[in-house]
NULO-831333 format. One line per 8 residues: number of its first residue (from 0); their letters; for each residue x, y, z of C-alpha. Coordinates in nm, 4 decimals, decimal comma. Example, Ala and Ser with C-alpha at 12.3 -4.5 7.8 and 13.67 -1.06 7.14 Angstrom:
<nodes>
0 = AS = 1,2300:-0,4500:0,7800 | 1,3670:-0,1060:0,7140
</nodes>
This chain:
<nodes>
0 = XXXXXXXX = 10,2090:-12,1318:1,5742 | 10,1727:-12,5141:1,5649 | 9,8630:-12,4964:1,3481 | 10,0671:-12,3157:1,0828 | 10,2980:-12,6159:1,0525 | 9,9988:-12,8462:1,0086 | 9,8637:-12,6212:0,7342 | 10,1935:-12,6325:0,5512
8 = XXXXXXXX = 10,1977:-13,0111:0,5587 | 9,8612:-13,0123:0,3833 | 9,9670:-12,7646:0,1174 | 10,1787:-12,9904:-0,1015 | 9,9417:-13,0906:-0,3776 | 9,9402:-13,1058:-0,7558 | 9,7995:-12,8757:-1,0204 | 9,6195:-13,1025:-1,2628
16 = XXXXXXXX = 9,6437:-13,0745:-1,6375 | 9,3318:-13,0796:-1,8483 | 9,4812:-13,3764:-2,0357 | 9,7138:-13,6577:-1,9358 | 9,8269:-13,7672:-1,5933 | 9,9464:-13,5409:-1,3126 | 10,2277:-13,5134:-1,0604 | 10,2529:-13,4322:-0,6908
24 = XXXXXXXX = 10,5070:-13,2900:-0,4479 | 10,6596:-13,5256:-0,1930 | 10,8156:-13,3440:0,1017 | 11,1480:-13,4957:0,2098 | 11,2461:-13,2517:0,4836 | 11,1312:-12,9180:0,6222 | 11,2063:-12,6579:0,8890 | 10,9995:-12,3742:1,0310
32 = XXXXXXXX = 11,1774:-12,0882:1,2080 | 10,9425:-11,8616:1,4077 | 11,0709:-11,5164:1,4919 | 10,7701:-11,2933:1,5479 | 10,7789:-11,0125:1,8026 | 10,6052:-10,9894:2,1394 | 10,2862:-10,8435:1,9942 | 10,2041:-10,9960:1,6588
40 = XXXXXXXX = 9,8503:-10,9576:1,5269 | 9,6669:-11,0127:1,1987 | 9,9082:-11,2961:1,1189 | 9,8363:-11,5023:0,8091 | 10,0332:-11,6690:0,5339 | 9,9845:-11,9127:0,2502 | 10,2784:-12,1357:0,1657 | 10,2588:-12,4422:-0,0533
48 = XXXXXXXX = 10,4270:-12,6067:-0,3495 | 10,2338:-12,7620:-0,6367 | 10,3659:-12,9723:-0,9238 | 10,2734:-12,8500:-1,2714 | 10,2368:-13,0642:-1,5821 | 10,0952:-13,0745:-1,9331 | 9,9730:-13,3907:-2,1073 | 10,1488:-13,6205:-1,8613
56 = XXXXXXXX = 10,4785:-13,4298:-1,8839 | 10,6154:-13,2500:-1,5731 | 10,6829:-12,8830:-1,6414 | 10,8038:-12,7671:-1,2975 | 10,6342:-12,6427:-0,9835 | 10,4469:-12,3427:-0,8477 | 10,5243:-12,1859:-0,5091 | 10,2350:-12,0143:-0,3308
64 = XXXXXXXX = 10,4036:-11,7739:-0,0877 | 10,2049:-11,4790:0,0449 | 10,0797:-11,3359:0,3724 | 10,0691:-11,0475:0,6168 | 10,1197:-10,9582:0,9839 | 10,1443:-10,6660:1,2209 | 10,4529:-10,7094:1,4386 | 10,5000:-10,4724:1,7335
72 = XXXXXXXX = 10,2762:-10,2223:1,5570 | 10,4571:-10,2461:1,2209 | 10,2406:-10,3797:0,9352 | 10,3891:-10,6171:0,6816 | 10,2538:-10,7870:0,3709 | 10,4152:-10,9777:0,0867 | 10,3470:-11,1970:-0,2165 | 10,6472:-11,3886:-0,3464
80 = XXXXXXXX = 10,4504:-11,6556:-0,5328 | 10,6423:-11,7901:-0,8318 | 10,6434:-12,0467:-1,1104 | 10,9601:-12,2557:-1,1538 | 10,9889:-12,4119:-1,4997 | 11,1926:-12,7304:-1,5422 | 11,2919:-12,9688:-1,8188 | 11,1590:-13,3250:-1,8006
88 = XXXXXXXX = 11,4933:-13,4657:-1,6871 | 11,5422:-13,1995:-1,4206 | 11,1885:-13,2443:-1,2924 | 11,2206:-13,6222:-1,2597 | 11,5855:-13,6568:-1,1585 | 11,6486:-13,3898:-0,8940 | 11,5409:-13,2931:-0,5441 | 11,4671:-12,9258:-0,4745
96 = XXXXXXXX = 11,4799:-12,6812:-0,1862 | 11,2619:-12,3735:-0,1453 | 11,3322:-12,1109:0,1200 | 11,0622:-11,8615:0,2125 | 11,1063:-11,5540:0,4339 | 10,7761:-11,4308:0,5750 | 10,7024:-11,1175:0,7743 | 10,8609:-11,2568:1,0909
104 = XXXXXXXX = 10,9498:-11,6207:1,0295 | 11,1216:-11,8434:0,7738 | 11,0397:-12,1703:0,6031 | 11,2651:-12,4255:0,4330 | 11,1355:-12,7284:0,2426 | 11,3183:-13,0040:0,0540 | 11,1029:-13,2000:-0,1900 | 11,0808:-13,3935:-0,5136
112 = XXXXXXXX = 10,8278:-13,4240:-0,7954 | 10,6568:-13,7624:-0,8237 | 10,3998:-13,9088:-1,0649 | 10,0498:-13,9974:-0,9469 | 10,1080:-14,3522:-1,0681 | 10,0218:-14,6997:-0,9486 | 10,0857:-15,0448:-1,0905 | 9,7510:-15,1623:-1,2232
120 = XXXXXXXX = 9,8405:-15,5308:-1,2666 | 9,6877:-15,7356:-0,9855 | 9,9260:-15,8582:-0,7153 | 9,7549:-16,1949:-0,6725 | 9,7821:-16,3432:-1,0210 | 9,8272:-16,7207:-1,0396 | 10,1675:-16,8449:-1,1634 | 10,2022:-16,8577:-1,5395
128 = XXXXXXXX = 10,4498:-16,8594:-1,8301 | 10,3781:-16,4961:-1,9263 | 10,3067:-16,1684:-1,7459 | 10,1351:-15,8502:-1,8598 | 10,2782:-15,5778:-1,6377 | 10,0957:-15,2431:-1,6496 | 10,0934:-14,9080:-1,4706 | 9,8794:-14,5949:-1,4946
136 = XXXXXXXX = 9,8948:-14,4887:-1,8615 | 9,9297:-14,1360:-1,9960 | 10,2663:-14,0249:-1,8574 | 10,5735:-13,9267:-2,0528 | 10,7928:-14,2298:-2,1291 | 11,0637:-14,1176:-1,8816 | 10,8288:-14,2033:-1,5944 | 10,8128:-14,5744:-1,6778
144 = XXXXXXXX = 11,1441:-14,6858:-1,5319 | 11,0538:-15,0514:-1,4854 | 11,2725:-15,2537:-1,2492 | 11,2667:-15,6018:-1,0998 | 11,4184:-15,7538:-0,7872 | 11,6603:-16,0371:-0,8619 | 11,5914:-16,2901:-0,5833 | 11,9228:-16,4683:-0,6393
152 = XXXXXXXX = 12,1443:-16,1596:-0,6075 | 11,9108:-15,9629:-0,3758 | 11,9378:-15,6512:-0,5921 | 11,7088:-15,4306:-0,7993 | 11,7832:-15,4445:-1,1733 | 11,6589:-15,2500:-1,4743 | 11,4236:-15,4360:-1,7016 | 11,5338:-15,4577:-2,0686
160 = XXXXXXXX = 11,5485:-15,1248:-2,2503 | 11,2649:-15,2293:-2,4806 | 11,0333:-15,2504:-2,1760 | 11,1344:-14,9254:-2,0081 | 10,9304:-14,6290:-2,1255 | 10,6131:-14,8315:-2,1830 | 10,3113:-14,8198:-1,9562 | 10,2423:-15,1875:-2,0304
168 = XXXXXXXX = 10,4577:-15,4863:-2,1309 | 10,3805:-15,8534:-2,1913 | 10,6772:-16,0879:-2,1602 | 10,8050:-16,4306:-2,0633 | 11,0740:-16,5121:-1,8099 | 11,3223:-16,5752:-2,0900 | 11,2486:-16,2337:-2,2411 | 11,2998:-16,0685:-1,9025
176 = XXXXXXXX = 11,6541:-16,2062:-1,8816 | 11,7513:-16,1644:-2,2483 | 12,0922:-16,0000:-2,2745 | 12,1744:-16,0313:-1,9036 | 12,3976:-16,3366:-1,9324 | 12,1918:-16,5092:-1,6647 | 12,0242:-16,8473:-1,6985 | 11,6541:-16,7671:-1,6817
184 = XXXXXXXX = 11,5669:-17,1265:-1,5912 | 11,7160:-17,0680:-1,2454 | 11,4245:-16,8305:-1,1778 | 11,1411:-17,0666:-1,2682 | 10,8911:-17,1042:-0,9809 | 11,0571:-16,8222:-0,7822 | 10,8467:-16,5071:-0,7136 | 10,9958:-16,1939:-0,8740
192 = XXXXXXXX = 10,9051:-15,8425:-0,7593 | 10,8370:-15,5567:-1,0061 | 10,8002:-15,1795:-0,9652 | 10,8407:-14,8432:-1,1400 | 11,1241:-14,6136:-1,0340 | 11,2281:-14,2673:-1,1528 | 11,5744:-14,1158:-1,1307 | 11,5079:-13,8907:-0,8286
200 = XXXXXXXX = 11,4752:-14,2060:-0,6178 | 11,0953:-14,2307:-0,5988 | 10,9432:-14,5711:-0,6658 | 10,5920:-14,7087:-0,6868 | 10,4356:-14,9916:-0,4977 | 10,5322:-15,3353:-0,6238 | 10,3792:-15,6655:-0,7266 | 10,5143:-16,0216:-0,7213
208 = XXXXXXXX = 10,4767:-16,2763:-0,9982 | 10,5913:-16,6364:-1,0283 | 10,6837:-16,7667:-1,3718 | 10,6353:-17,1339:-1,4543 | 10,7480:-17,3364:-1,7536 | 10,5241:-17,3130:-2,0539 | 10,3414:-17,6320:-2,1401 | 10,4825:-17,7966:-2,4555
216 = XXXXXXXX = 10,2771:-17,7433:-2,7680 | 10,1099:-18,0421:-2,9266 | 10,2957:-18,1538:-3,2395 | 10,1163:-18,3473:-3,5132 | 9,7763:-18,5123:-3,4984 | 9,6891:-18,7468:-3,2132 | 9,6379:-19,1091:-3,3182 | 9,3429:-19,2739:-3,1428
224 = XXXXX = 9,4045:-19,6192:-3,0000 | 9,1771:-19,8982:-2,8902 | 9,1054:-19,8393:-2,5251 | 8,8538:-20,1227:-2,4905 | 8,9206:-20,3992:-2,2445
</nodes>
């Protein structure tokens, strides 16, 4: 029976869309309850959960749930496979539980839907006055929940509303802190961490970037002077 549990763990994949980016299932918790009789033969089952999407928008998930067995001489077969359709907000903001009753055992899985997204901006950029922060493009705007870690308060904060929802943003340190009431100059030369987070609690990997003061622009025309000795 142990090999069945291994198979289940490998069954949480994603059903790709012909266009746009796709989503996967992340298992949070699961239980397997065997209960087969003394003589069980011809045992087989297929159980897995796949995220579904169209054009970078999550549409729900599909449960593959079928199998058969002969328990103490009594044959059994079933196919309870099903499509669960969800709104964008429900797909991205909730965790789900699926219970499956097989011929002689039960399965319970808690999971959430996550985007197949990574931050594409390099994590080893040299310090600078401006950052272009990008992630995998092609998802619905609700996926791009950009956040940053405030190193002075040790807390994750939402980036400005004008940045959230975009796969890529270019901004200065001052623009990052616009409207927060905080003095952005306190954060000069301090590494700041960035990531994407969606409302079901999933978050991407992160990158650090250190902002420095922008060099002053040259005003007027330089006047040459006699540099001879």
